[in-house]
N, CA, C and O atoms as CSV, one atom per row, in Angstrom:
chain,resi,resn,atom,element,x,y,z
A,1,UNK,N,N,10.698,-132.653,-26.499
A,1,UNK,CA,C,10.435,-133.727,-25.113
A,1,UNK,C,C,11.209,-132.547,-24.235
A,1,UNK,O,O,10.796,-132.412,-23.083
A,2,UNK,N,N,12.369,-131.616,-24.697
A,2,UNK,CA,C,13.054,-131.065,-23.462
A,2,UNK,C,C,12.414,-129.862,-23.266
A,2,UNK,O,O,12.812,-129.156,-22.340
A,3,UNK,N,N,11.269,-129.394,-24.130
A,3,UNK,CA,C,10.657,-127.987,-23.753
A,3,UNK,C,C,9.292,-128.819,-22.853
A,3,UNK,O,O,8.797,-128.243,-21.885
A,4,UNK,N,N,8.821,-130.080,-23.256
A,4,UNK,CA,C,7.963,-130.408,-22.677
A,4,UNK,C,C,8.116,-130.044,-21.523
A,4,UNK,O,O,7.437,-129.118,-21.079
A,5,UNK,N,N,9.331,-130.885,-20.533
A,5,UNK,CA,C,9.663,-131.114,-19.280
A,5,UNK,C,C,10.092,-130.013,-19.047
A,5,UNK,O,O,10.332,-129.963,-17.840
A,6,UNK,N,N,10.305,-129.170,-19.487
A,6,UNK,CA,C,10.693,-127.668,-19.276
A,6,UNK,C,C,9.520,-127.067,-18.825
A,6,UNK,O,O,9.545,-126.420,-17.778
A,7,UNK,N,N,8.655,-127.173,-19.370
A,7,UNK,CA,C,6.999,-126.632,-19.211
A,7,UNK,C,C,6.402,-127.061,-17.836
A,7,UNK,O,O,5.731,-126.332,-17.106
A,8,UNK,N,N,6.751,-128.361,-17.592
A,8,UNK,CA,C,6.072,-128.710,-16.578
A,8,UNK,C,C,6.742,-128.427,-15.609
A,8,UNK,O,O,6.024,-127.835,-14.803
A,9,UNK,N,N,8.188,-128.584,-15.096
A,9,UNK,CA,C,9.181,-128.217,-14.315
A,9,UNK,C,C,8.625,-126.853,-13.851
A,9,UNK,O,O,8.428,-126.594,-12.664
A,10,UNK,N,N,8.353,-125.881,-15.013
A,10,UNK,CA,C,8.291,-124.189,-14.397
A,10,UNK,C,C,6.757,-124.521,-13.821
A,10,UNK,O,O,6.369,-123.993,-12.779
A,11,UNK,N,N,5.999,-125.352,-14.510
A,11,UNK,CA,C,4.529,-125.375,-13.791
A,11,UNK,C,C,4.151,-125.791,-12.238
A,11,UNK,O,O,3.198,-125.459,-11.533
A,12,UNK,N,N,5.410,-126.749,-11.960
A,12,UNK,CA,C,5.671,-127.684,-11.075
A,12,UNK,C,C,6.129,-126.553,-9.916
A,12,UNK,O,O,6.095,-126.743,-8.700
A,13,UNK,N,N,6.585,-125.278,-10.630
A,13,UNK,CA,C,7.639,-124.743,-8.953
A,13,UNK,C,C,6.340,-123.257,-9.121
A,13,UNK,O,O,6.327,-122.411,-8.228
A,14,UNK,N,N,5.406,-123.143,-10.270
A,14,UNK,CA,C,4.647,-122.405,-9.505
A,14,UNK,C,C,3.407,-122.858,-8.938
A,14,UNK,O,O,2.571,-122.078,-8.482
A,15,UNK,N,N,3.269,-124.171,-8.962
A,15,UNK,CA,C,2.193,-124.946,-7.901
A,15,UNK,C,C,2.464,-124.892,-6.295
A,15,UNK,O,O,1.786,-124.731,-5.280
A,16,UNK,N,N,3.843,-125.119,-6.630
A,16,UNK,CA,C,4.879,-124.742,-5.074
A,16,UNK,C,C,4.872,-123.802,-4.543
A,16,UNK,O,O,5.061,-123.852,-3.328
A,17,UNK,N,N,4.597,-122.154,-5.357
A,17,UNK,CA,C,4.776,-121.337,-4.950
A,17,UNK,C,C,3.147,-121.089,-4.390
A,17,UNK,O,O,2.822,-120.680,-3.275
A,18,UNK,N,N,2.098,-121.532,-5.715
A,18,UNK,CA,C,0.758,-121.152,-5.130
A,18,UNK,C,C,0.307,-121.478,-3.303
A,18,UNK,O,O,-0.046,-120.791,-2.344
A,19,UNK,N,N,0.623,-123.163,-3.624
A,19,UNK,CA,C,0.442,-124.290,-2.296
A,19,UNK,C,C,0.791,-123.504,-1.532
A,19,UNK,O,O,-0.153,-122.917,-1.004
A,20,UNK,N,N,2.505,-122.967,-0.959
A,20,UNK,CA,C,2.858,-121.829,0.049
A,20,UNK,C,C,1.514,-121.210,0.466
A,20,UNK,O,O,1.074,-121.451,1.590
A,21,UNK,N,N,0.813,-120.385,-0.435
A,21,UNK,CA,C,-0.054,-119.343,0.373
A,21,UNK,C,C,-1.006,-120.468,1.028
A,21,UNK,O,O,-1.381,-120.195,2.168
A,22,UNK,N,N,-1.330,-121.349,0.639
A,22,UNK,CA,C,-2.621,-122.334,1.706
A,22,UNK,C,C,-1.874,-123.369,2.514
A,22,UNK,O,O,-2.084,-124.563,2.297
A,23,UNK,N,N,-1.139,-123.034,3.300
A,23,UNK,CA,C,-0.122,-123.703,3.741
A,23,UNK,C,C,1.076,-124.892,4.194
A,23,UNK,O,O,1.509,-125.488,5.180
A,24,UNK,N,N,1.304,-124.731,2.377
A,24,UNK,CA,C,2.513,-125.170,2.032
A,24,UNK,C,C,3.023,-126.966,2.072
A,24,UNK,O,O,2.942,-127.551,3.152
A,25,UNK,N,N,3.371,-127.484,1.216
A,25,UNK,CA,C,3.626,-128.780,0.874
A,25,UNK,C,C,3.608,-129.934,1.829
A,25,UNK,O,O,2.951,-130.974,1.772
A,26,UNK,N,N,4.794,-129.371,3.047
A,26,UNK,CA,C,5.343,-129.819,4.487
A,26,UNK,C,C,4.000,-130.254,4.815
A,26,UNK,O,O,3.849,-131.474,4.749
A,27,UNK,N,N,2.738,-129.409,5.234
A,27,UNK,CA,C,2.093,-129.524,6.094
A,27,UNK,C,C,0.858,-130.766,5.079
A,27,UNK,O,O,0.479,-131.881,5.438
A,28,UNK,N,N,0.491,-129.956,3.700
A,28,UNK,CA,C,-0.569,-130.509,2.971
A,28,UNK,C,C,0.259,-131.369,1.464
A,28,UNK,O,O,0.380,-130.691,0.444
A,29,UNK,N,N,0.654,-132.504,1.466
A,29,UNK,CA,C,1.363,-133.124,1.193
A,29,UNK,C,C,1.148,-133.164,-0.892
A,29,UNK,O,O,2.042,-132.881,-1.689
A,30,UNK,N,N,-0.083,-133.537,-1.193
A,30,UNK,CA,C,-1.132,-133.468,-1.904
A,30,UNK,C,C,-1.905,-131.631,-2.745
A,30,UNK,O,O,-2.493,-131.270,-3.764
A,31,UNK,N,N,-1.355,-131.028,-1.447
A,31,UNK,CA,C,-1.641,-129.309,-2.266
A,31,UNK,C,C,-1.164,-129.302,-3.884
A,31,UNK,O,O,-1.673,-129.304,-5.005
A,32,UNK,N,N,0.145,-129.292,-3.244
A,32,UNK,CA,C,0.939,-129.062,-5.058
A,32,UNK,C,C,0.433,-129.378,-6.434
A,32,UNK,O,O,0.303,-128.705,-7.457
A,33,UNK,N,N,0.113,-131.039,-6.015
A,33,UNK,CA,C,-0.257,-131.816,-6.774
A,33,UNK,C,C,-2.146,-131.594,-7.308
A,33,UNK,O,O,-2.641,-132.010,-8.355
A,34,UNK,N,N,-2.819,-130.864,-6.248
A,34,UNK,CA,C,-4.175,-130.575,-6.464
A,34,UNK,C,C,-4.067,-129.904,-6.971
A,34,UNK,O,O,-4.774,-130.158,-7.947
A,35,UNK,N,N,-3.181,-128.123,-7.263
A,35,UNK,CA,C,-3.314,-127.088,-7.959
A,35,UNK,C,C,-2.304,-127.345,-9.256
A,35,UNK,O,O,-2.494,-126.517,-10.148
A,36,UNK,N,N,-1.601,-128.012,-9.450
A,36,UNK,CA,C,-1.275,-128.695,-10.655
A,36,UNK,C,C,-2.321,-129.171,-11.620
A,36,UNK,O,O,-2.456,-128.811,-12.790
A,37,UNK,N,N,-3.139,-130.155,-10.855
A,37,UNK,CA,C,-4.029,-130.527,-11.481
A,37,UNK,C,C,-5.339,-129.237,-11.527
A,37,UNK,O,O,-6.094,-129.129,-12.494
A,38,UNK,N,N,-5.370,-128.845,-10.993
A,38,UNK,CA,C,-6.493,-127.362,-11.294
A,38,UNK,C,C,-6.171,-126.470,-12.070
A,38,UNK,O,O,-7.013,-125.787,-12.654
A,39,UNK,N,N,-4.636,-126.290,-12.242
A,39,UNK,CA,C,-3.629,-125.192,-13.284
A,39,UNK,C,C,-4.105,-125.518,-15.091
A,39,UNK,O,O,-4.400,-124.895,-16.111
A,40,UNK,N,N,-3.941,-126.811,-14.635
A,40,UNK,CA,C,-4.096,-127.694,-16.167
A,40,UNK,C,C,-5.786,-127.674,-16.924
A,40,UNK,O,O,-6.202,-127.453,-18.061
A,41,UNK,N,N,-6.406,-128.020,-15.648
A,41,UNK,CA,C,-7.848,-127.984,-15.897
A,41,UNK,C,C,-7.970,-126.358,-16.722
A,41,UNK,O,O,-8.471,-126.368,-17.846
A,42,UNK,N,N,-7.580,-125.221,-16.230
A,42,UNK,CA,C,-7.843,-123.944,-15.874
A,42,UNK,C,C,-7.191,-123.650,-17.640
A,42,UNK,O,O,-7.794,-123.515,-18.704
A,43,UNK,N,N,-5.712,-123.640,-17.296
A,43,UNK,CA,C,-5.367,-122.908,-18.883
A,43,UNK,C,C,-5.155,-124.132,-19.583
A,43,UNK,O,O,-5.055,-123.844,-20.775
A,44,UNK,N,N,-5.087,-124.843,-19.483
A,44,UNK,CA,C,-4.948,-126.222,-21.050
A,44,UNK,C,C,-7.202,-126.047,-21.181
A,44,UNK,O,O,-8.004,-125.980,-22.113
A,45,UNK,N,N,-7.235,-126.046,-20.669
A,45,UNK,CA,C,-9.330,-126.378,-21.148
A,45,UNK,C,C,-9.755,-124.753,-22.038
A,45,UNK,O,O,-10.406,-124.580,-23.068
A,46,UNK,N,N,-9.083,-123.782,-21.140
A,46,UNK,CA,C,-9.349,-122.317,-21.908
A,46,UNK,C,C,-8.403,-121.569,-22.631
A,46,UNK,O,O,-8.789,-120.525,-23.157
A,47,UNK,N,N,-7.054,-121.973,-22.766
A,47,UNK,CA,C,-5.754,-121.305,-23.213
A,47,UNK,C,C,-5.161,-122.495,-24.221
A,47,UNK,O,O,-4.993,-122.232,-25.411
A,48,UNK,N,N,-4.869,-123.741,-23.719
A,48,UNK,CA,C,-4.657,-124.651,-24.625
A,48,UNK,C,C,-2.900,-124.690,-24.256
A,48,UNK,O,O,-2.091,-125.389,-24.868
A,49,UNK,N,N,-2.547,-123.684,-23.017
A,49,UNK,CA,C,-1.332,-123.866,-22.706
A,49,UNK,C,C,-1.228,-123.703,-21.263
A,49,UNK,O,O,-1.551,-122.525,-21.112
A,50,UNK,N,N,-0.921,-124.274,-19.892
A,50,UNK,CA,C,0.056,-123.425,-19.402
A,50,UNK,C,C,1.124,-122.246,-18.943
A,50,UNK,O,O,1.722,-121.599,-19.803
A,51,UNK,N,N,1.290,-122.049,-17.758
A,51,UNK,CA,C,2.610,-120.626,-17.898
A,51,UNK,C,C,3.474,-121.622,-18.198
A,51,UNK,O,O,4.442,-121.218,-18.842
A,52,UNK,N,N,3.472,-122.478,-18.022
A,52,UNK,CA,C,5.343,-123.059,-18.430
A,52,UNK,C,C,5.546,-123.293,-20.099
A,52,UNK,O,O,6.525,-123.031,-20.797
A,53,UNK,N,N,4.049,-123.976,-20.518
A,53,UNK,CA,C,3.799,-123.870,-22.305
A,53,UNK,C,C,3.980,-122.527,-22.841
A,53,UNK,O,O,4.341,-122.391,-24.010
A,54,UNK,N,N,3.825,-121.823,-22.312
A,54,UNK,CA,C,3.560,-120.709,-22.797
A,54,UNK,C,C,5.007,-120.172,-23.026
A,54,UNK,O,O,5.538,-120.066,-24.132
A,55,UNK,N,N,5.506,-119.885,-21.963
A,55,UNK,CA,C,7.100,-119.866,-21.852
A,55,UNK,C,C,8.071,-120.899,-22.432
A,55,UNK,O,O,9.255,-120.586,-22.304
A,56,UNK,N,N,7.743,-122.431,-23.236
A,56,UNK,CA,C,8.449,-123.176,-23.553
A,56,UNK,C,C,8.020,-123.213,-25.307
A,56,UNK,O,O,8.547,-123.682,-26.316
A,57,UNK,N,N,6.901,-122.522,-25.034
A,57,UNK,CA,C,6.446,-122.659,-26.645
A,57,UNK,C,C,5.859,-123.482,-27.092
A,57,UNK,O,O,5.750,-123.637,-28.308
A,58,UNK,N,N,5.223,-124.370,-26.045
A,58,UNK,CA,C,4.237,-125.423,-27.067
A,58,UNK,C,C,2.872,-125.439,-26.544
A,58,UNK,O,O,2.727,-125.206,-25.344
A,59,UNK,N,N,2.161,-125.609,-27.051
A,59,UNK,CA,C,0.740,-125.652,-26.587
A,59,UNK,C,C,-0.132,-127.071,-26.913
A,59,UNK,O,O,-0.136,-127.467,-28.078
A,60,UNK,N,N,-1.002,-127.969,-25.695
A,60,UNK,CA,C,-2.075,-128.839,-26.246
A,60,UNK,C,C,-2.975,-128.445,-26.523
A,60,UNK,O,O,-3.642,-127.596,-25.930
A,61,UNK,N,N,-3.259,-129.147,-27.792
A,61,UNK,CA,C,-4.386,-128.864,-28.583
A,61,UNK,C,C,-5.393,-130.159,-28.735
A,61,UNK,O,O,-5.130,-130.860,-27.757
A,62,UNK,N,N,-6.256,-130.696,-29.382
A,62,UNK,CA,C,-6.973,-131.801,-29.540
A,62,UNK,C,C,-6.305,-132.517,-30.825
A,62,UNK,O,O,-5.683,-132.019,-31.764
A,63,UNK,N,N,-6.615,-133.723,-30.571
A,63,UNK,CA,C,-5.958,-134.520,-31.547
A,63,UNK,C,C,-6.097,-134.529,-33.042
A,63,UNK,O,O,-5.260,-134.723,-33.924
A,64,UNK,N,N,-7.390,-134.266,-33.086
A,64,UNK,CA,C,-8.088,-134.386,-34.484
A,64,UNK,C,C,-8.018,-133.052,-35.334
A,64,UNK,O,O,-7.861,-132.865,-36.541
A,65,UNK,N,N,-8.214,-132.093,-34.139
A,65,UNK,CA,C,-8.842,-130.477,-35.028
A,65,UNK,C,C,-7.902,-129.174,-34.786
A,65,UNK,O,O,-7.850,-128.039,-35.258
A,66,UNK,N,N,-7.171,-129.928,-33.792
A,66,UNK,CA,C,-5.990,-128.703,-33.410
A,66,UNK,C,C,-6.893,-127.630,-32.473
A,66,UNK,O,O,-6.447,-126.495,-32.637
A,67,UNK,N,N,-7.667,-127.648,-31.837
A,67,UNK,CA,C,-8.109,-126.809,-31.235
A,67,UNK,C,C,-8.439,-126.988,-29.485
A,67,UNK,O,O,-7.765,-127.971,-29.178
A,68,UNK,N,N,-8.966,-126.623,-28.562
A,68,UNK,CA,C,-8.865,-126.569,-27.352
A,68,UNK,C,C,-9.623,-127.883,-27.191
A,68,UNK,O,O,-10.527,-128.279,-27.926
A,69,UNK,N,N,-8.999,-128.646,-25.866
A,69,UNK,CA,C,-9.099,-129.660,-25.437
A,69,UNK,C,C,-10.405,-129.512,-23.966
A,69,UNK,O,O,-10.915,-130.569,-23.595
A,70,UNK,N,N,-10.726,-128.510,-23.429
A,70,UNK,CA,C,-11.701,-128.004,-23.360
A,70,UNK,C,C,-11.450,-128.860,-21.406
A,70,UNK,O,O,-10.906,-129.913,-21.074
A,71,UNK,N,N,-12.262,-127.591,-20.435
A,71,UNK,CA,C,-11.761,-128.169,-19.100
A,71,UNK,C,C,-11.597,-129.588,-18.576
A,71,UNK,O,O,-10.626,-130.151,-18.071
A,72,UNK,N,N,-13.218,-130.127,-18.928
A,72,UNK,CA,C,-13.192,-131.829,-18.422
A,72,UNK,C,C,-11.899,-132.124,-18.884
A,72,UNK,O,O,-10.979,-131.961,-18.083
A,73,UNK,N,N,-11.637,-132.536,-20.047
A,73,UNK,CA,C,-10.761,-133.137,-20.602
A,73,UNK,C,C,-9.145,-132.373,-20.313
A,73,UNK,O,O,-8.153,-132.964,-20.740
A,74,UNK,N,N,-9.062,-131.679,-19.926
A,74,UNK,CA,C,-7.946,-131.146,-19.420
A,74,UNK,C,C,-7.681,-131.244,-18.247
A,74,UNK,O,O,-6.489,-131.167,-17.951
A,75,UNK,N,N,-9.024,-131.518,-16.788
A,75,UNK,CA,C,-8.629,-131.974,-16.213
A,75,UNK,C,C,-7.959,-133.469,-15.532
A,75,UNK,O,O,-7.137,-133.707,-14.647
A,76,UNK,N,N,-8.996,-134.503,-16.691
A,76,UNK,CA,C,-9.008,-136.112,-16.546
A,76,UNK,C,C,-7.011,-135.879,-17.064
A,76,UNK,O,O,-6.164,-136.596,-16.531
A,77,UNK,N,N,-6.674,-134.936,-17.984
A,77,UNK,CA,C,-5.322,-135.438,-17.865
A,77,UNK,C,C,-4.398,-135.025,-17.075
A,77,UNK,O,O,-3.386,-135.723,-17.015
A,78,UNK,N,N,-4.472,-133.722,-16.201
A,78,UNK,CA,C,-3.865,-133.649,-15.106
A,78,UNK,C,C,-3.754,-134.542,-14.566
A,78,UNK,O,O,-2.640,-134.999,-14.312
A,79,UNK,N,N,-5.805,-135.590,-13.887
A,79,UNK,CA,C,-4.794,-135.812,-13.066
A,79,UNK,C,C,-4.030,-137.664,-13.696
A,79,UNK,O,O,-3.561,-138.635,-13.102
A,80,UNK,N,N,-4.274,-137.340,-15.061
A,80,UNK,CA,C,-3.720,-138.600,-15.601
A,80,UNK,C,C,-1.349,-138.071,-15.492
A,80,UNK,O,O,-0.545,-138.979,-15.281
A,81,UNK,N,N,-1.080,-137.225,-15.604
A,81,UNK,CA,C,-0.475,-136.849,-15.456
A,81,UNK,C,C,0.608,-136.484,-14.200
A,81,UNK,O,O,1.838,-136.437,-14.186
A,82,UNK,N,N,-0.386,-136.254,-13.184
A,82,UNK,CA,C,-0.084,-136.169,-11.826
A,82,UNK,C,C,0.225,-137.960,-11.349
A,82,UNK,O,O,1.118,-138.212,-10.540
A,83,UNK,N,N,-0.569,-138.996,-11.920
A,83,UNK,CA,C,0.068,-140.427,-11.642
A,83,UNK,C,C,1.436,-140.694,-12.368
A,83,UNK,O,O,1.999,-141.784,-12.268
A,84,UNK,N,N,2.110,-139.321,-13.338
A,84,UNK,CA,C,3.404,-139.863,-13.788
A,84,UNK,C,C,3.577,-140.847,-14.567
A,84,UNK,O,O,4.202,-140.499,-15.568
A,85,UNK,N,N,3.181,-142.393,-14.551
A,85,UNK,CA,C,3.810,-143.537,-15.333
A,85,UNK,C,C,2.796,-143.394,-16.745
A,85,UNK,O,O,3.110,-143.946,-17.800
A,86,UNK,N,N,1.727,-142.693,-16.615
A,86,UNK,CA,C,1.549,-142.721,-17.821
A,86,UNK,C,C,2.009,-141.087,-19.463
A,86,UNK,O,O,1.859,-140.767,-20.642
A,87,UNK,N,N,2.757,-140.607,-17.757
A,87,UNK,CA,C,3.474,-139.893,-19.408
A,87,UNK,C,C,4.472,-140.117,-19.967
A,87,UNK,O,O,5.045,-139.484,-20.853
A,88,UNK,N,N,4.924,-141.790,-19.050
A,88,UNK,CA,C,6.396,-142.077,-19.966
A,88,UNK,C,C,6.325,-142.858,-21.084
A,88,UNK,O,O,7.230,-143.045,-21.897
A,89,UNK,N,N,4.458,-143.619,-21.106
A,89,UNK,CA,C,4.717,-144.127,-22.039
A,89,UNK,C,C,4.003,-143.464,-23.548
A,89,UNK,O,O,2.856,-143.080,-23.777
A,90,UNK,N,N,5.187,-143.526,-24.388
A,90,UNK,CA,C,4.996,-142.774,-25.300
A,90,UNK,C,C,5.072,-143.190,-26.350
A,90,UNK,O,O,6.095,-143.817,-26.625
A,91,UNK,N,N,3.522,-142.934,-27.874
A,91,UNK,CA,C,3.782,-144.017,-28.758
A,91,UNK,C,C,4.591,-143.171,-30.180
A,91,UNK,O,O,5.331,-142.231,-29.890
A,92,UNK,N,N,4.477,-143.417,-31.173
A,92,UNK,CA,C,5.424,-143.200,-32.540
A,92,UNK,C,C,4.680,-141.045,-32.673
A,92,UNK,O,O,5.254,-140.112,-33.235
A,93,UNK,N,N,3.720,-141.026,-32.135
A,93,UNK,CA,C,3.887,-139.381,-32.299
A,93,UNK,C,C,4.170,-138.200,-30.737
A,93,UNK,O,O,3.762,-137.057,-30.529
A,94,UNK,N,N,5.039,-139.138,-29.890
A,94,UNK,CA,C,5.030,-138.771,-28.289
A,94,UNK,C,C,3.750,-137.615,-27.990
A,94,UNK,O,O,3.617,-136.404,-27.815
A,95,UNK,N,N,2.812,-139.033,-28.068
A,95,UNK,CA,C,1.685,-138.656,-27.368
A,95,UNK,C,C,1.734,-139.621,-26.272
A,95,UNK,O,O,2.013,-140.784,-26.563
A,96,UNK,N,N,1.435,-139.220,-24.693
A,96,UNK,CA,C,1.919,-140.641,-23.573
A,96,UNK,C,C,0.279,-140.987,-23.319
A,96,UNK,O,O,-0.586,-140.175,-23.650
A,97,UNK,N,N,-0.072,-142.398,-22.640
A,97,UNK,CA,C,-0.881,-142.375,-22.092
A,97,UNK,C,C,-2.021,-141.203,-22.060
A,97,UNK,O,O,-2.821,-141.080,-22.988
A,98,UNK,N,N,-2.026,-140.357,-20.913
A,98,UNK,CA,C,-2.638,-139.518,-20.632
A,98,UNK,C,C,-3.032,-138.397,-21.858
A,98,UNK,O,O,-4.018,-137.703,-21.612
A,99,UNK,N,N,-2.350,-138.168,-23.143
A,99,UNK,CA,C,-2.304,-137.751,-24.005
A,99,UNK,C,C,-3.353,-138.151,-25.275
A,99,UNK,O,O,-4.051,-137.322,-25.859
A,100,UNK,N,N,-3.309,-139.737,-25.605
A,100,UNK,CA,C,-3.836,-140.828,-25.839
A,100,UNK,C,C,-5.362,-140.764,-25.232
A,100,UNK,O,O,-6.346,-140.722,-25.971
A,101,UNK,N,N,-5.442,-140.761,-23.781
A,101,UNK,CA,C,-7.148,-141.259,-23.602
A,101,UNK,C,C,-7.933,-139.923,-23.147
A,101,UNK,O,O,-9.018,-139.886,-22.568
A,102,UNK,N,N,-7.063,-138.746,-23.578
A,102,UNK,CA,C,-7.917,-137.426,-23.555
A,102,UNK,C,C,-7.990,-136.691,-25.269
A,102,UNK,O,O,-8.384,-135.569,-25.587
A,103,UNK,N,N,-7.355,-138.005,-26.303
A,103,UNK,CA,C,-7.039,-137.111,-27.291
A,103,UNK,C,C,-6.809,-135.631,-27.599
A,103,UNK,O,O,-7.421,-134.874,-28.353
A,104,UNK,N,N,-5.638,-135.414,-26.716
A,104,UNK,CA,C,-4.916,-134.612,-26.954
A,104,UNK,C,C,-3.415,-134.890,-27.645
A,104,UNK,O,O,-3.010,-136.047,-27.757
A,105,UNK,N,N,-2.542,-133.638,-28.143
A,105,UNK,CA,C,-0.952,-133.629,-28.548
A,105,UNK,C,C,-0.354,-132.677,-28.107
A,105,UNK,O,O,-1.037,-131.653,-28.145
A,106,UNK,N,N,0.969,-132.509,-27.560
A,106,UNK,CA,C,1.613,-131.529,-27.980
A,106,UNK,C,C,1.898,-130.719,-28.913
A,106,UNK,O,O,2.077,-131.687,-29.653
A,107,UNK,N,N,2.120,-129.813,-29.611
A,107,UNK,CA,C,2.171,-129.169,-30.651
A,107,UNK,C,C,3.279,-127.915,-30.578
A,107,UNK,O,O,2.922,-127.166,-29.669
A,108,UNK,N,N,4.152,-127.566,-31.037
A,108,UNK,CA,C,5.076,-126.448,-31.593
A,108,UNK,C,C,3.839,-125.135,-31.146
A,108,UNK,O,O,2.877,-125.057,-31.909
A,109,UNK,N,N,3.894,-123.989,-29.750
A,109,UNK,CA,C,2.922,-122.834,-30.344
A,109,UNK,C,C,3.220,-122.271,-31.609
A,109,UNK,O,O,4.293,-122.436,-32.190
A,110,UNK,N,N,2.058,-121.461,-32.127
A,110,UNK,CA,C,2.624,-120.375,-33.538
A,110,UNK,C,C,3.443,-119.531,-32.901
A,110,UNK,O,O,3.096,-119.699,-31.731
A,111,UNK,N,N,4.205,-118.823,-32.893
A,111,UNK,CA,C,4.937,-117.596,-33.518
A,111,UNK,C,C,3.936,-116.812,-33.493
A,111,UNK,O,O,2.850,-117.145,-33.970
A,112,UNK,N,N,4.186,-115.484,-32.849
A,112,UNK,CA,C,3.649,-114.022,-33.360
A,112,UNK,C,C,3.572,-113.207,-32.131
A,112,UNK,O,O,3.193,-112.037,-32.190
């Protein structure tokens, strides 16, 4: 749980930095959230890791086959994560509602 939260904090700080390039969260309060959703869509969909997940050594993969979840499901996961509540409701496999709805799971990244 700690690494997942650490990854989210790192990703959020990166999103705030990117949002500042385009005017900042003060002028556009939803901009960092939009950047976070896009970050999840691109990075999870294509690489199975956001920059924060890479640093904390976790990955987000398909629940059934361990492969990438794809851009559309990663975007949906990002939207659900932005709602916060789904991430707080976890099952016995530590999968939040956002993970269950898009059929994903957070796992340890392979050492390499």
